[in-house]
Rosetta silent file (secondary structure, phi, psi, omega in degrees, C-alpha in Angstrom):
SEQUENCE: MNKLLYPFIVLTTLLSVAGCKDEQAVIPAIDVIYELEVSGNEVKFMNKTTGAQSFRWDFGDGEESTEESPTHHYPGKGKYVPTLYATVDGSTYEGSTVIMIAKSSPVRIDDGSLADWENVTEHVLNPGPNGGIAQTLKLDYDGNYIYLYMELNTSPANGDIFDFYIDSDNSAASGLLTGTFTEGAYDILLEGPLLDGALDVFYHNGAQVDFSFVQQSISDYYSLGTVESSGNQTRFEMRIDRSKLKGLTGTALRLGITLTKNDWSAQLGSVPLNGQPAYLLGMDD
SCORE:     score description
SCORE:     0.000 S_00000001
   1 L     0.000  132.565 -179.875  -10.598   -7.066  -17.243 S_00000001
   2 L  -126.907  -34.390 -175.736   -7.480   -8.830  -16.117 S_00000001
   3 L   -74.862  111.868  178.250   -4.459   -6.812  -17.095 S_00000001
   4 L  -118.511  149.141 -177.367   -3.597   -4.536  -14.204 S_00000001
   5 L  -100.619  132.881  178.259   -0.537   -2.395  -13.875 S_00000001
   6 E  -122.310   96.130 -177.324    1.733   -2.646  -10.841 S_00000001
   7 E   -76.348  138.232  172.856    4.383    0.095  -10.992 S_00000001
   8 E  -128.502  146.778  174.555    7.718   -0.412   -9.282 S_00000001
   9 E  -120.747  128.953 -179.397   10.634    2.026   -9.167 S_00000001
  10 E  -121.788  121.786  175.013   14.142    0.735   -8.861 S_00000001
  11 E  -112.111  113.267 -177.804   17.094    3.029   -8.190 S_00000001
  12 E  -126.703  146.525 -179.986   20.392    1.166   -8.395 S_00000001
  13 E  -108.607  174.575 -174.922   23.960    2.432   -8.386 S_00000001
  14 L   -62.317  141.972  178.261   27.099    1.082   -9.990 S_00000001
  15 L  -114.006  -25.704 -179.221   28.293   -2.296   -8.838 S_00000001
  16 L  -148.708  148.847  178.026   31.384   -2.886  -11.006 S_00000001
  17 L  -130.240  132.094  178.635   33.843   -0.868  -13.058 S_00000001
  18 L   -68.216  152.809  179.754   36.118   -2.283  -15.747 S_00000001
  19 L   -65.682  156.458  179.998   39.883   -1.844  -15.258 S_00000001
  20 L  -128.390  155.211 -178.274   41.694    1.072  -16.881 S_00000001
  21 L   -67.328  -41.789 -177.087   45.206    1.498  -18.213 S_00000001
  22 L   -98.346  108.259 -176.201   45.985    4.641  -16.232 S_00000001
  23 L   -66.333  -18.533 -179.710   45.470    3.932  -12.530 S_00000001
  24 L   -85.157  -13.892 -177.524   45.432    7.690  -11.883 S_00000001
  25 L   -68.719  143.045  179.575   42.559    8.282  -14.314 S_00000001
  26 L  -104.909  117.563  178.426   39.222    9.019  -12.728 S_00000001
  27 L   -94.799  119.324 -178.553   36.255    7.283  -14.331 S_00000001
  28 L   -65.011  129.087  176.897   33.059    9.147  -13.567 S_00000001
  29 L   -77.253  151.497  175.868   30.530    6.867  -11.914 S_00000001
  30 L  -126.928  155.700  173.243   26.965    6.765  -13.168 S_00000001
  31 E   -90.061  128.019  173.464   23.734    5.685  -11.559 S_00000001
  32 E   -88.861  109.298 -171.761   22.021    2.781  -13.286 S_00000001
  33 E  -126.462  132.454  172.602   18.384    3.771  -12.975 S_00000001
  34 E  -153.113  160.423  177.445   15.235    2.198  -14.395 S_00000001
  35 E  -116.096  151.938  179.234   11.551    1.840  -13.650 S_00000001
  36 E  -118.348  142.480  172.369    9.390   -1.258  -13.968 S_00000001
  37 E  -130.925  112.572 -172.498    5.779   -1.562  -14.986 S_00000001
  38 E  -103.711  127.561  177.098    4.388   -5.059  -14.417 S_00000001
  39 E  -134.311   97.335 -174.803    1.215   -6.305  -16.120 S_00000001
  40 L    65.954 -123.121  177.989    0.640   -9.984  -15.539 S_00000001
  41 L   -92.594   -1.786 -177.031    3.675  -11.807  -16.937 S_00000001
  42 E   -99.771  130.603 -179.768    4.698   -8.801  -19.036 S_00000001
  43 E  -122.635  127.997  175.323    7.207   -6.293  -17.688 S_00000001
  44 E   -99.713  120.985 -179.840    8.018   -2.978  -19.303 S_00000001
  45 E   -99.039  120.541 -177.314   11.523   -1.758  -18.446 S_00000001
  46 E  -111.482  103.139 -174.729   11.888    2.031  -18.666 S_00000001
  47 E   -75.835  123.631  176.803   15.567    2.977  -18.697 S_00000001
  48 L  -112.297    8.807 -177.640   16.354    6.283  -16.981 S_00000001
  49 L   -72.652  134.664  179.723   20.139    5.890  -17.028 S_00000001
  50 L  -116.423  151.483  174.528   22.009    8.814  -18.610 S_00000001
  51 L    91.435   -1.822 -178.629   25.507    9.068  -20.027 S_00000001
  52 L   -94.711  149.606  177.582   25.876    5.466  -21.305 S_00000001
  53 L   -91.242  -24.964 -179.678   26.705    4.498  -24.880 S_00000001
  54 E  -153.180  162.042 -177.121   25.136    1.041  -24.839 S_00000001
  55 E  -137.518  151.222  171.531   22.936   -1.198  -22.745 S_00000001
  56 E  -143.041  130.229  178.909   22.378   -4.878  -22.177 S_00000001
  57 E  -105.164  130.104  166.716   19.524   -6.416  -20.195 S_00000001
  58 E  -108.396  111.471 -171.494   19.710   -9.823  -18.566 S_00000001
  59 L   -79.028   -6.633  177.625   16.094  -10.565  -17.656 S_00000001
  60 L    86.585    3.977  178.262   16.954  -13.338  -15.216 S_00000001
  61 L  -124.730   17.717 -178.689   15.173  -16.091  -17.146 S_00000001
  62 L    95.517   -6.865  179.846   17.861  -16.830  -19.734 S_00000001
  63 L  -104.303  152.074  179.964   16.767  -14.093  -22.142 S_00000001
  64 E  -136.715  167.902  176.697   18.601  -10.860  -22.979 S_00000001
  65 E  -155.297  146.397  173.062   18.090   -7.619  -24.921 S_00000001
  66 L  -106.905    9.076  174.507   20.193   -4.703  -26.081 S_00000001
  67 L   -67.660  153.032 -179.018   17.243   -2.362  -26.451 S_00000001
  68 L   -70.530  -43.066 -179.648   17.378    0.733  -24.304 S_00000001
  69 L  -136.519   82.007 -175.738   13.886    0.229  -22.819 S_00000001
  70 L   -84.158  166.803  167.821   12.571   -3.242  -23.723 S_00000001
  71 E  -116.080  133.847 -174.857    9.354   -5.037  -22.836 S_00000001
  72 E  -130.542  139.144  177.769    9.749   -8.640  -21.757 S_00000001
  73 E  -104.478  116.263 -179.257    7.264  -11.456  -21.235 S_00000001
  74 L   -80.523  150.047 -171.598    8.239  -13.841  -18.444 S_00000001
  75 L   -72.682  -18.814 -179.472    7.451  -17.527  -18.893 S_00000001
  76 L   176.990 -177.214 -177.598    5.483  -17.929  -15.661 S_00000001
  77 L   -65.954  152.502  179.454    5.078  -17.104  -12.021 S_00000001
  78 E   147.738 -177.035  178.873    8.204  -16.949   -9.863 S_00000001
  79 E  -103.346  130.724  179.893   11.053  -14.740   -8.678 S_00000001
  80 E  -128.377  147.125  178.964   13.339  -13.185  -11.291 S_00000001
  81 L  -120.988   91.458  177.027   16.411  -10.981  -10.921 S_00000001
  82 L   -78.673  149.174  179.541   16.810   -8.728  -13.992 S_00000001
  83 E  -133.888  134.542  173.206   20.065   -6.786  -14.431 S_00000001
  84 E  -104.147  125.292  174.839   20.818   -3.765  -16.574 S_00000001
  85 E  -105.731  121.715  179.163   24.416   -3.372  -17.793 S_00000001
  86 E  -115.164  130.964 -177.319   25.316    0.151  -18.939 S_00000001
  87 E  -107.983  129.616  179.599   28.589    0.848  -20.744 S_00000001
  88 E  -131.112  113.417  176.704   30.327    4.228  -20.528 S_00000001
  89 L    50.263   44.718  176.921   33.677    4.738  -22.342 S_00000001
  90 L    83.825   -6.875  177.928   34.475    1.034  -22.127 S_00000001
  91 E  -101.247  140.612 -175.095   33.512    0.685  -18.457 S_00000001
  92 E  -112.216  132.486  176.656   30.478   -1.356  -17.427 S_00000001
  93 E  -119.323  153.137 -177.730   28.121   -0.578  -14.596 S_00000001
  94 E  -141.812  153.265  176.600   25.206   -2.752  -13.501 S_00000001
  95 E  -143.234  133.706 -177.045   22.037   -2.559  -11.476 S_00000001
  96 E  -125.176  159.776  172.979   19.760   -5.410  -10.412 S_00000001
  97 L  -150.069  178.667  179.443   16.425   -5.842   -8.707 S_00000001
  98 L  -117.153  131.224  175.843   13.979   -8.626   -7.857 S_00000001
  99 E  -117.060  132.432  173.461   10.649   -9.114   -9.621 S_00000001
 100 E  -104.678  115.412  174.879    7.915  -11.396   -8.309 S_00000001
 101 E   -93.459  114.070 -176.433    5.617  -12.578  -11.091 S_00000001
 102 L   -90.204  174.318  175.288    2.389  -13.675   -9.454 S_00000001
 103 L   -57.691  129.991  176.356   -0.389  -15.874  -10.767 S_00000001
 104 L  -121.925  165.041 -178.129   -2.116  -14.127  -13.663 S_00000001
 105 L  -123.796  143.903  175.803   -5.275  -14.958  -15.569 S_00000001
 106 L   -76.793   -5.947 -172.087   -5.993  -14.882  -19.316 S_00000001
 107 L   -80.236  133.101  172.371   -9.529  -13.665  -18.609 S_00000001
 108 L  -121.998  125.475 -178.313  -10.595  -10.150  -19.530 S_00000001
 109 L   -81.906  -21.489 -171.790  -14.023   -8.983  -18.407 S_00000001
 110 L  -103.564   15.672 -175.027  -14.082   -5.855  -20.581 S_00000001
 111 L   -97.984    0.547  177.651  -13.259   -7.333  -24.006 S_00000001
 112 L    69.775   20.479 -176.256  -16.821   -8.223  -25.069 S_00000001
 113 L  -144.283  152.453  173.313  -15.849  -11.854  -25.652 S_00000001
 114 L  -105.973    6.444 -174.454  -15.846  -15.210  -23.869 S_00000001
 115 H   -64.727  -30.450 -177.605  -13.107  -16.656  -26.084 S_00000001
 116 H   -66.398  -17.467  177.278  -10.387  -16.145  -23.468 S_00000001
 117 H   -70.144  -15.130  175.475  -12.076  -18.770  -21.281 S_00000001
 118 H   -64.344  -21.421  179.235  -10.856  -21.414  -23.719 S_00000001
 119 H   -86.704   -4.659  177.831   -7.443  -20.897  -22.103 S_00000001
 120 L   -96.263  111.452 -175.371   -8.776  -21.783  -18.635 S_00000001
 121 L  -127.084   -1.985 -172.926   -8.478  -25.562  -18.300 S_00000001
 122 L   -89.155  -47.338 -174.617   -7.555  -26.211  -14.655 S_00000001
 123 E  -108.773   82.287 -174.645  -10.660  -25.435  -12.566 S_00000001
 124 E  -127.975  128.132  178.664  -13.512  -26.840  -14.660 S_00000001
 125 E  -120.963  131.994  175.139  -16.678  -28.576  -13.365 S_00000001
 126 L  -125.767   97.940 -172.052  -19.219  -30.394  -15.510 S_00000001
 127 L   -71.222  -14.279 -179.945  -22.008  -31.613  -13.198 S_00000001
 128 L    80.095 -169.864 -174.869  -23.754  -33.699  -15.864 S_00000001
 129 H   -62.968  -24.933  179.688  -27.512  -34.257  -16.223 S_00000001
 130 H   -76.622   -5.466  178.062  -28.067  -34.200  -12.468 S_00000001
 131 H   -81.271    0.195 -179.755  -26.841  -30.633  -12.412 S_00000001
 132 E    66.887 -130.177 -177.528  -30.136  -29.364  -13.822 S_00000001
 133 L   -76.672  -11.828  179.848  -29.705  -26.186  -15.829 S_00000001
 134 E   -81.000  117.568 -178.145  -26.046  -25.917  -14.772 S_00000001
 135 E  -102.116  -49.773 -175.766  -23.862  -27.374  -17.533 S_00000001
 136 E  -143.642  141.267  172.936  -20.356  -26.034  -16.961 S_00000001
 137 E  -129.480  129.892  172.443  -18.533  -23.964  -14.351 S_00000001
 138 E  -122.456  144.622  178.341  -15.013  -22.582  -14.803 S_00000001
 139 E  -130.931  147.687  171.870  -13.014  -20.689  -12.240 S_00000001
 140 E  -151.602  173.154 -176.715   -9.794  -18.726  -12.329 S_00000001
 141 E  -159.806  162.590  164.142   -8.092  -16.119  -10.148 S_00000001
 142 L  -141.790 -165.221 -176.544   -5.239  -13.687   -9.738 S_00000001
 143 L   -68.246  -14.742 -175.297   -4.083  -11.540   -6.855 S_00000001
 144 L  -113.471  -30.570 -170.054   -7.045   -9.185   -7.169 S_00000001
 145 E  -136.008  157.980  163.348  -10.022  -11.102   -8.510 S_00000001
 146 E  -108.231  131.630 -177.619  -11.839  -14.409   -8.727 S_00000001
 147 E  -110.467  142.164 -176.875  -13.193  -15.077  -12.223 S_00000001
 148 E  -138.049  137.440  178.425  -16.212  -17.256  -12.956 S_00000001
 149 E  -131.689  136.971  178.796  -17.727  -18.597  -16.190 S_00000001
 150 E  -136.685  145.984  169.686  -20.952  -20.609  -16.525 S_00000001
 151 E  -115.930  129.039 -172.661  -22.904  -22.350  -19.259 S_00000001
 152 E  -133.532  149.969  170.688  -26.595  -22.795  -18.445 S_00000001
 153 L   -92.316   73.826 -179.346  -29.753  -24.229  -19.992 S_00000001
 154 L  -162.290  175.272  174.561  -31.755  -21.083  -19.385 S_00000001
 155 L  -121.044  143.475  177.210  -32.459  -17.586  -20.628 S_00000001
 156 H   -55.685  -26.796 -178.690  -31.644  -14.351  -18.792 S_00000001
 157 H   -66.807  -17.999 -179.359  -35.314  -13.414  -19.225 S_00000001
 158 H   -72.677  -19.671  178.212  -36.270  -16.190  -16.791 S_00000001
 159 L    64.787   34.890  179.867  -34.789  -14.230  -13.880 S_00000001
 160 L   -57.961  144.592  179.705  -33.326  -17.306  -12.196 S_00000001
 161 E   -90.706  127.115  175.968  -32.036  -16.827   -8.638 S_00000001
 162 E  -100.062  136.457  169.617  -28.337  -17.569   -8.082 S_00000001
 163 E  -125.058  116.561  176.913  -26.993  -18.524   -4.636 S_00000001
 164 E  -102.771  109.836  175.729  -23.216  -18.583   -4.263 S_00000001
 165 E   -91.842  117.971 -174.594  -22.163  -20.302   -1.022 S_00000001
 166 E  -122.412  120.829  169.621  -18.595  -19.280   -0.241 S_00000001
 167 E   -92.378   92.364 -167.746  -16.396  -20.679    2.507 S_00000001
 168 L   -71.531  -24.687 -178.986  -13.990  -17.792    2.246 S_00000001
 169 L  -108.194    5.585 -179.709  -11.406  -19.084    4.743 S_00000001
 170 L    50.519   47.539 -179.051  -11.700  -22.779    3.842 S_00000001
 171 L  -135.224  130.273  177.219  -12.377  -23.602    7.469 S_00000001
 172 L   -79.548   -0.951 -175.892  -15.187  -25.715    8.905 S_00000001
 173 L   -85.210  -11.960  179.737  -14.800  -23.933   12.247 S_00000001
 174 L  -142.735  147.359 -178.914  -16.727  -20.814   11.175 S_00000001
 175 L   101.165  175.950 -176.050  -19.713  -20.200    8.928 S_00000001
 176 E   -74.316  127.727  169.864  -22.874  -22.118    8.094 S_00000001
 177 L   -93.164  119.188 -175.488  -22.749  -25.909    8.175 S_00000001
 178 L  -136.636  149.827  176.703  -25.244  -27.117    5.595 S_00000001
 179 L   -78.849   -7.578 -179.633  -26.053  -30.365    3.871 S_00000001
 180 L   -61.950  -48.562  175.433  -26.339  -28.599    0.537 S_00000001
 181 L  -132.430  129.913 -176.565  -22.560  -28.678    0.053 S_00000001
 182 E   -92.454  176.179  177.198  -20.284  -30.623    2.361 S_00000001
 183 L    58.196   41.090  176.523  -16.711  -30.114    3.559 S_00000001
 184 L  -170.449  158.767  172.665  -17.140  -26.413    4.185 S_00000001
 185 L  -130.084  124.014 -160.775  -18.749  -23.863    6.470 S_00000001
 186 E   -96.539  117.424 -177.107  -20.073  -20.916    4.525 S_00000001
 187 L   -86.977  -29.400 -172.835  -19.173  -17.402    5.587 S_00000001
 188 E  -128.220  137.716  172.526  -20.580  -15.546    2.581 S_00000001
 189 E  -124.980  122.191  172.160  -23.790  -15.882    0.604 S_00000001
 190 E  -106.156  127.304 -171.015  -24.277  -14.019   -2.686 S_00000001
 191 E  -142.873  136.613  174.118  -27.876  -14.171   -3.761 S_00000001
 192 E   153.261  174.285  176.040  -30.082  -12.679   -6.491 S_00000001
 193 L   -77.738   80.323 -171.648  -31.114  -12.730  -10.144 S_00000001
 194 H   -52.615  -44.704 -175.956  -27.556  -12.239  -11.354 S_00000001
 195 H   -74.604   -8.167  169.943  -28.359  -12.104  -15.061 S_00000001
 196 H   -94.097    3.583  175.419  -30.896   -9.370  -14.335 S_00000001
 197 L    87.917   21.487 -179.820  -28.067   -7.347  -12.791 S_00000001
 198 L  -131.156  130.514  177.649  -28.820   -7.911   -9.086 S_00000001
 199 L  -155.290  112.330 -178.682  -26.726   -9.822   -6.568 S_00000001
 200 E   -93.201  155.364 -179.864  -26.801   -9.105   -2.844 S_00000001
 201 E  -117.001  135.614 -179.448  -24.078  -10.058   -0.355 S_00000001
 202 E  -131.216  143.298  173.670  -24.710  -11.564    3.090 S_00000001
 203 E  -109.180  139.259  178.101  -22.330  -12.577    5.898 S_00000001
 204 E   -66.817  138.354 -177.556  -23.122  -15.477    8.193 S_00000001
 205 L  -148.544  100.520 -179.118  -23.946  -14.352   11.719 S_00000001
 206 L   145.256 -168.689  178.278  -24.965  -16.914   14.315 S_00000001
 207 L   -64.127  152.838 -175.078  -24.612  -20.538   15.257 S_00000001
 208 L   -67.498  -21.079  179.630  -23.117  -22.773   12.586 S_00000001
 209 L   -91.362   -3.286 -177.683  -26.321  -24.809   12.324 S_00000001
 210 L   -99.758  131.138  174.809  -28.492  -21.705   11.847 S_00000001
 211 L   -79.142   79.568 -173.759  -29.219  -20.261    8.410 S_00000001
 212 L  -125.449  105.791 -178.892  -28.539  -16.778    9.723 S_00000001
 213 E  -127.300  141.820 -179.975  -27.076  -14.251    7.279 S_00000001
 214 E  -111.444  126.650 -178.443  -26.945  -10.471    7.545 S_00000001
 215 E   -67.870  140.794  179.654  -27.109   -8.381    4.388 S_00000001
 216 L  -111.688  155.979  174.990  -24.131   -6.123    3.753 S_00000001
 217 L  -108.166   91.278 -176.319  -23.804   -2.837    1.913 S_00000001
 218 L  -127.273  119.702 -176.718  -20.729   -3.316   -0.271 S_00000001
 219 L   -89.166  146.700  169.856  -20.415   -1.487   -3.562 S_00000001
 220 L    55.896   35.990  179.814  -18.716   -2.797   -6.718 S_00000001
 221 L   -85.154  -13.363  175.576  -17.705   -6.120   -5.213 S_00000001
 222 E  -141.074  158.918  175.873  -18.592   -7.969   -8.436 S_00000001
 223 E  -134.996  130.510  173.727  -18.738   -7.229  -12.158 S_00000001
 224 E   -91.488  123.500 -176.359  -20.828   -9.026  -14.739 S_00000001
 225 E   -92.753 -131.784 -177.272  -18.888   -9.302  -17.985 S_00000001
 226 E   -72.801  134.632  174.357  -20.023  -10.698  -21.332 S_00000001
 227 E  -122.928  124.763  178.231  -23.389  -12.486  -21.484 S_00000001
 228 E  -120.964  128.158 -177.015  -24.269  -14.511  -24.587 S_00000001
 229 E  -137.923  135.479  176.620  -27.713  -16.042  -24.970 S_00000001
 230 E  -143.236  112.960 -176.988  -29.400  -17.963  -27.781 S_00000001
 231 L    63.633 -122.204  179.946  -32.751  -19.596  -27.199 S_00000001
 232 L  -106.192   28.456  177.957  -32.481  -21.496  -23.934 S_00000001
 233 E  -121.647  129.301 -176.656  -28.681  -21.527  -23.853 S_00000001
 234 E  -134.299  137.050  170.952  -26.745  -18.887  -21.913 S_00000001
 235 E  -126.084  142.180  179.087  -23.054  -18.317  -21.279 S_00000001
 236 E  -154.192  165.866  175.892  -21.709  -15.567  -19.050 S_00000001
 237 E  -134.574  155.745  175.394  -18.683  -14.443  -17.065 S_00000001
 238 E  -153.111  167.475  173.234  -18.221  -12.429  -13.881 S_00000001
 239 E  -138.328  153.684  179.546  -15.498  -11.498  -11.453 S_00000001
 240 E  -121.088  130.099  179.728  -15.426  -10.924   -7.716 S_00000001
 241 E   -75.893  114.175 -176.298  -13.136   -8.397   -6.112 S_00000001
 242 L   -65.023  -24.979 -177.324  -11.099  -10.307   -3.494 S_00000001
 243 L   -82.010  -12.541 -174.573  -10.413   -7.176   -1.501 S_00000001
 244 L   -91.801  -26.216 -178.129  -14.100   -6.302   -1.037 S_00000001
 245 L  -108.940  139.365 -172.714  -15.353   -9.486    0.643 S_00000001
 246 L   -64.765  136.749  173.568  -13.983  -10.720    3.956 S_00000001
 247 L    87.521  -11.965 -173.579  -11.589  -13.622    3.842 S_00000001
 248 L   -80.144   -0.481  175.579  -11.091  -13.769    0.073 S_00000001
 249 L   -89.501    7.600 -179.873   -7.468  -12.616    0.288 S_00000001
 250 L   -81.267 -165.849 -173.341   -6.502  -15.997    1.708 S_00000001
 251 L   -97.340   -5.002 -179.526   -4.967  -19.021    0.027 S_00000001
 252 E  -164.784  155.342  172.642   -8.117  -21.064   -0.604 S_00000001
 253 E  -145.926  163.892  170.238  -11.921  -20.997   -0.671 S_00000001
 254 E  -118.610  142.262 -174.157  -14.761  -23.412   -1.216 S_00000001
 255 E  -136.835  133.277  170.413  -17.635  -22.600   -3.561 S_00000001
 256 E  -134.741  142.513 -177.115  -21.047  -24.138   -4.270 S_00000001
 257 E  -126.092  131.955  171.194  -23.775  -22.632   -6.496 S_00000001
 258 E  -117.713  151.404  179.376  -27.489  -23.361   -6.537 S_00000001
 259 E  -125.288  131.712 -174.274  -29.999  -22.047   -9.084 S_00000001
 260 E  -130.259  148.322  177.434  -33.653  -21.505   -8.201 S_00000001
 261 L   -60.078  150.257 -170.837  -36.755  -20.459  -10.135 S_00000001
 262 L   -62.233  -18.775  176.752  -37.517  -16.768   -9.901 S_00000001
 263 L  -103.187   12.527  177.713  -40.547  -17.345   -7.659 S_00000001
 264 L    65.294   16.517 -175.637  -38.611  -19.732   -5.413 S_00000001
 265 L   -81.500  -15.895 -178.329  -40.974  -22.559   -6.331 S_00000001
 266 L  -161.044  143.941  171.712  -38.318  -25.031   -7.496 S_00000001
 267 E   -82.748  134.177 -172.917  -34.593  -25.594   -7.498 S_00000001
 268 E  -100.999  -17.696 -179.255  -33.288  -25.687  -11.046 S_00000001
 269 E   167.578  172.235  176.354  -29.766  -26.980  -10.583 S_00000001
 270 E  -158.583  156.775  173.437  -26.517  -26.865   -8.691 S_00000001
 271 E  -149.871  122.092   -9.139  -22.795  -27.175   -9.176 S_00000001
 272 L   -57.978 -179.420  179.795  -21.327  -29.202   -7.592 S_00000001
 273 L   -68.134  150.708  176.695  -24.311  -31.494   -7.054 S_00000001
 274 L   -54.089  135.259  178.930  -26.319  -31.194   -3.850 S_00000001
 275 L    87.640   -7.081  177.375  -24.734  -33.214   -1.083 S_00000001
 276 L   -95.763  163.102  177.938  -21.305  -33.208   -2.677 S_00000001
 277 E   -61.912  139.526  170.414  -18.255  -31.273   -1.416 S_00000001
 278 L   -60.312  155.271 -175.926  -18.087  -27.628   -2.450 S_00000001
 279 E   -75.495  130.121  178.932  -15.341  -26.975   -4.949 S_00000001
 280 E   -92.070  118.011  177.592  -11.964  -26.190   -3.397 S_00000001
 281 E  -108.083  104.729  176.859  -10.150  -23.403   -5.221 S_00000001
 282 E   -78.092  136.901 -177.581   -6.566  -23.132   -4.009 S_00000001
 283 L  -136.004   48.453 -175.072   -5.059  -19.656   -4.361 S_00000001
 284 L   -87.392    6.282  178.169   -1.641  -20.015   -2.726 S_00000001
 285 L  -126.249    0.000    0.000    0.233  -18.307   -5.560 S_00000001
């Protein structure tokens, strides 16, 4: 699931009145009132202004509408200043506000499909034959979640163990220093047979050279979305709630994933490759 609603309420009063022939005439002022409902790049404008005969919206991105309560899709992240112009008996009143369109993701976890991952092209890793069973890793994010997609040479029935090493604050000054993935110190470890529906969370606790992690009790911090498997080929998606794990509300993280046989007898793969830098995912927007 990616589309989340962020309600805003904007109450604005008249800013300008057209001139009138009779300077003694009193033109009743009106309040230009509307509400906003933001979902990704799409904004629903709900006009609450009364007493006007016509309306014009300037969305602040070069587009306009004369609908009373339009829905508008903004072209991308950024700051926009939409203005509603309301006309009453030839006089025009206006009200403006500021909208911040944040980074959004095309990924939906609840749609029963992996097709939306075709639109994610920026954060893609293909470790090659040395990656073992790990073929492809894709990452995306928005203000609330981190999204992850993997293609593997395995079956969910194998019960492979996943280890997600996360440097949540992108700082080498805190967390585990390990040769598995370089250029990071890992504050969070997610571990378990993910495709069997189990993944525990641990926080690093101790000296940076010590593999010392303490298990945490955190509910609903991740969601496993669509899983597709055919023979020994598996594709799946998941998301991690940025508000549930410490440090994930920052502007960057580093991530490395290892895959191990269900009895811990052999490592099956990794992405990035062992000994390489963990992947840096910048999240400054």
